[in-house]
C-alpha positions as CSV (number, residue, x, y, z in Angstrom):
1,X,-23.9,2.0,24.6
2,X,-23.3,-1.3,26.1
3,X,-23.7,-3.3,22.8
4,X,-21.6,-0.6,21.0
5,X,-18.8,-1.1,23.2
6,X,-18.9,-4.7,23.0
7,X,-18.4,-4.7,19.3
8,X,-15.4,-2.2,20.2
9,X,-14.2,-4.6,22.6
10,X,-14.6,-7.7,20.2
11,X,-14.1,-7.1,17.1
12,X,-10.4,-5.6,18.1
13,X,-9.6,-8.5,20.0
14,X,-10.1,-10.5,17.0
15,X,-8.2,-8.4,15.3
16,X,-5.4,-7.8,17.6
17,X,-5.5,-11.8,18.4
18,X,-5.9,-12.6,14.9
19,X,-2.0,-10.4,13.6
20,X,-0.5,-11.9,17.4
21,X,-1.0,-15.3,15.5
22,X,0.1,-14.4,12.2
23,X,3.1,-12.4,13.8
24,X,4.0,-15.8,15.2
25,X,3.9,-17.9,12.3
26,X,5.7,-15.0,10.2
27,X,8.7,-15.5,13.1
28,X,8.7,-18.8,12.7
29,X,8.2,-19.6,9.2
30,X,9.3,-16.4,7.4
31,X,8.5,-16.6,3.9
32,X,7.0,-13.7,2.2
33,X,3.6,-15.8,1.3
34,X,3.1,-15.6,5.1
35,X,3.4,-12.1,6.2
36,X,1.5,-11.1,9.1
37,X,-1.0,-8.6,7.0
38,X,-2.0,-11.6,4.7
39,X,-2.3,-14.1,7.5
40,X,-4.0,-12.1,10.1
41,X,-6.6,-11.0,7.0
42,X,-7.4,-14.6,5.9
43,X,-7.9,-15.4,9.8
44,X,-10.2,-12.8,10.5
45,X,-12.0,-13.6,6.6
46,X,-12.3,-17.3,7.9
47,X,-13.7,-16.1,11.4
48,X,-16.4,-14.1,9.9
49,X,-17.3,-17.2,7.3
50,X,-17.3,-19.5,9.5
51,X,-19.5,-17.5,12.2
52,X,-21.8,-15.8,9.9
53,X,-21.3,-12.2,11.4
54,X,-21.8,-9.2,8.8
55,X,-18.4,-7.5,7.6
56,X,-20.9,-4.4,8.8
57,X,-20.5,-5.0,12.2
58,X,-17.4,-6.0,12.2
59,X,-16.6,-2.5,10.9
60,X,-18.4,-0.9,13.0
61,X,-16.1,-2.5,16.2
62,X,-12.5,-2.7,14.8
63,X,-13.1,-0.1,11.9
64,X,-11.4,2.5,14.1
65,X,-8.0,0.6,13.9
66,X,-7.7,2.3,10.6
67,X,-6.8,5.6,11.7
68,X,-3.6,4.1,13.2
69,X,-2.2,4.1,9.5
70,X,-1.8,7.6,9.5
71,X,0.4,7.7,12.9
72,X,2.3,4.5,11.6
73,X,3.3,6.7,8.3
74,X,4.4,9.8,10.7
75,X,6.5,7.1,12.6
76,X,8.4,6.5,9.5
77,X,9.9,10.2,10.3
78,X,12.4,8.9,12.8
79,X,14.6,6.2,10.4
80,X,14.6,9.3,8.1
81,X,15.9,11.4,9.9
82,X,18.8,8.8,11.0
83,X,19.3,8.3,7.4
84,X,19.0,11.7,6.1
85,X,22.7,12.5,5.0
86,X,22.7,9.2,3.1
87,X,19.5,10.1,1.5
88,X,20.9,13.8,0.5
89,X,23.9,11.6,-1.4
90,X,21.3,9.9,-3.2
91,X,18.9,12.6,-4.2
92,X,19.0,12.4,-8.1
93,X,18.6,8.4,-8.2
94,X,15.9,8.8,-5.8
95,X,14.2,11.3,-7.6
96,X,14.8,9.9,-11.0
97,X,13.5,6.2,-9.8
98,X,10.4,7.8,-8.3
99,X,9.5,9.6,-11.4
100,X,10.1,6.4,-13.5
101,X,8.2,4.4,-11.5
102,X,5.2,6.5,-10.8
103,X,4.6,6.9,-14.1
104,X,4.5,3.6,-15.7
105,X,2.2,2.8,-12.3
106,X,0.0,5.4,-14.2
107,X,0.5,4.7,-17.9
108,X,0.5,1.3,-17.6
109,X,-2.5,0.6,-15.6
110,X,-4.6,3.3,-18.1
111,X,-3.3,1.4,-21.1
112,X,-3.9,-2.5,-20.1
113,X,-6.9,-1.5,-18.1
114,X,-8.5,0.2,-21.3
115,X,-7.1,-2.6,-23.7
116,X,-8.8,-5.2,-22.2
117,X,-12.3,-3.5,-21.9
118,X,-12.4,-2.0,-17.5
119,X,-14.9,0.9,-17.7
120,X,-13.7,4.6,-17.3
121,X,-15.2,4.1,-13.5
122,X,-12.8,1.2,-13.0
123,X,-9.9,2.4,-14.6
124,X,-10.2,5.5,-12.9
125,X,-10.3,3.7,-9.2
126,X,-7.4,1.5,-10.4
127,X,-4.7,4.2,-11.5
128,X,-3.7,5.2,-7.7
129,X,-3.3,1.8,-6.4
130,X,0.3,2.2,-5.9
131,X,0.0,5.4,-3.8
132,X,-0.7,5.1,0.5
133,X,-4.3,4.8,1.0
134,X,-4.9,8.2,2.4
135,X,-4.2,9.8,-1.0
136,X,-5.2,7.0,-3.5
137,X,-8.5,7.2,-1.8
138,X,-9.2,11.0,-2.3
139,X,-7.7,10.7,-5.6
140,X,-9.8,8.3,-6.7
141,X,-12.9,10.1,-5.5
142,X,-11.5,13.6,-6.8
143,X,-11.6,11.8,-10.3
144,X,-14.9,10.0,-10.4
145,X,-13.7,6.7,-9.2
146,X,-14.8,4.1,-6.7
147,X,-13.2,4.8,-3.5
148,X,-14.2,1.4,-1.7
149,X,-12.3,-0.8,-4.7
150,X,-9.6,1.9,-4.9
151,X,-9.2,0.4,-1.1
152,X,-9.0,-2.7,-2.3
153,X,-6.6,-2.4,-5.2
154,X,-4.0,-0.7,-2.7
155,X,-3.9,-3.1,-0.5
156,X,-3.5,-5.7,-3.3
157,X,-1.0,-3.4,-4.9
158,X,0.8,-3.2,-1.4
159,X,0.5,-6.8,-0.6
160,X,1.8,-8.1,-3.9
161,X,5.0,-6.0,-4.2
162,X,6.0,-7.1,-0.4
163,X,5.4,-10.6,-1.7
164,X,7.6,-10.0,-4.6
165,X,10.3,-8.0,-2.8
166,X,12.3,-10.8,-1.4
167,X,13.0,-11.8,-5.1
168,X,13.9,-8.2,-6.8
169,X,17.2,-9.9,-7.5
170,X,16.0,-12.0,-9.9
171,X,15.3,-8.9,-12.0
172,X,19.2,-7.8,-11.5
173,X,18.2,-5.3,-8.8
174,X,21.1,-6.1,-6.2
175,X,21.5,-2.5,-4.5
176,X,19.3,-2.1,-1.9
177,X,18.7,1.9,-2.4
178,X,17.5,0.2,-6.1
179,X,15.2,-1.6,-4.0
180,X,13.9,0.2,-1.5
181,X,12.8,2.9,-4.2
182,X,11.3,-0.2,-6.1
183,X,9.0,-1.3,-3.2
184,X,8.0,2.0,-1.7
185,X,7.0,3.6,-5.2
186,X,4.8,0.1,-6.0
187,X,3.6,-0.7,-2.2
188,X,3.3,2.8,-0.1
189,X,3.5,2.0,3.3
190,X,3.1,-1.7,3.4
191,X,6.3,-2.3,0.9
192,X,8.1,0.4,3.3
193,X,7.2,-2.5,6.8
194,X,8.7,-4.6,4.6
195,X,11.7,-2.5,3.9
196,X,11.8,-1.8,7.8
197,X,12.8,-5.4,8.7
198,X,16.0,-5.0,6.0
199,X,17.6,-2.2,8.0
200,X,16.7,1.5,8.4
201,X,18.2,2.6,5.2
202,X,15.8,0.5,3.4
203,X,13.2,2.0,5.8
204,X,14.1,5.8,5.3
205,X,14.6,4.9,1.3
206,X,11.1,3.8,0.9
207,X,9.8,6.5,2.9
208,X,10.9,8.9,0.6
209,X,10.1,6.8,-2.5
210,X,6.2,6.8,-0.9
211,X,6.5,9.9,-0.4
212,X,7.6,11.1,-3.7
213,X,5.2,9.1,-5.5
214,X,2.1,10.4,-3.7
215,X,3.0,13.7,-5.1
216,X,4.0,12.7,-8.5
217,X,1.1,10.5,-8.9
218,X,-1.5,13.3,-7.6
219,X,0.0,15.2,-11.0
220,X,0.4,12.7,-12.9
221,X,-3.2,10.9,-12.5
222,X,-5.6,13.5,-14.1
223,X,-2.7,14.8,-16.5
224,X,-2.7,10.9,-17.7
225,X,-6.8,10.9,-17.6
226,X,-7.1,14.4,-19.6
227,X,-4.8,13.0,-22.7
228,X,-6.5,9.4,-22.6
229,X,-9.6,10.5,-22.7
230,X,-9.9,13.8,-24.0
231,X,-7.4,14.2,-26.1
232,X,-6.9,10.6,-27.6
233,X,-10.3,9.9,-27.9
């Protein structure tokens, strides 16, 4: 009991302290490459590597923090409610943009992964990469993928899309709603947190896109796998 309590307090304190340092650094140097999630993860990895702490030991102590993701997603309902009038005015662009984003995300991953020769299990694990973690892992397990690999890929997709978010203008995507739809469809909750930094409107739109993407990918993923592996083979 004492050992478990020590692990809980110690590993949780390590995680929170790493995030505080990362947040402090990001406030002073607001670069997309210094996002707190990126730098805090690196700090924890370096600490574990230098001290020789087993990752399973770390996860036993700090793994409960993962449960807070659900609460964070629910909290996004507040800006969503405040911006409801604008969301209603952009219903069609939101639905169309998210549908295209979901379709491109699934189909492009399926085709590219198959072309480079990845096996079926990895392909299945890859397809829900742009969906929020809880949904993505369930989709991967249901389809026969590897949940741990999916979790890693979801995190990578979230971080990549979030880092690239400030550079959407280079692709001539200038409207804040268009940018928010893109980051919500591609980078789920991590991207939505970044969108909220730009304003409640962007955060609300990204929340809607993230939610719609989860629903659409849940339909598109099994359908795409059926067409690709059963009909086309």
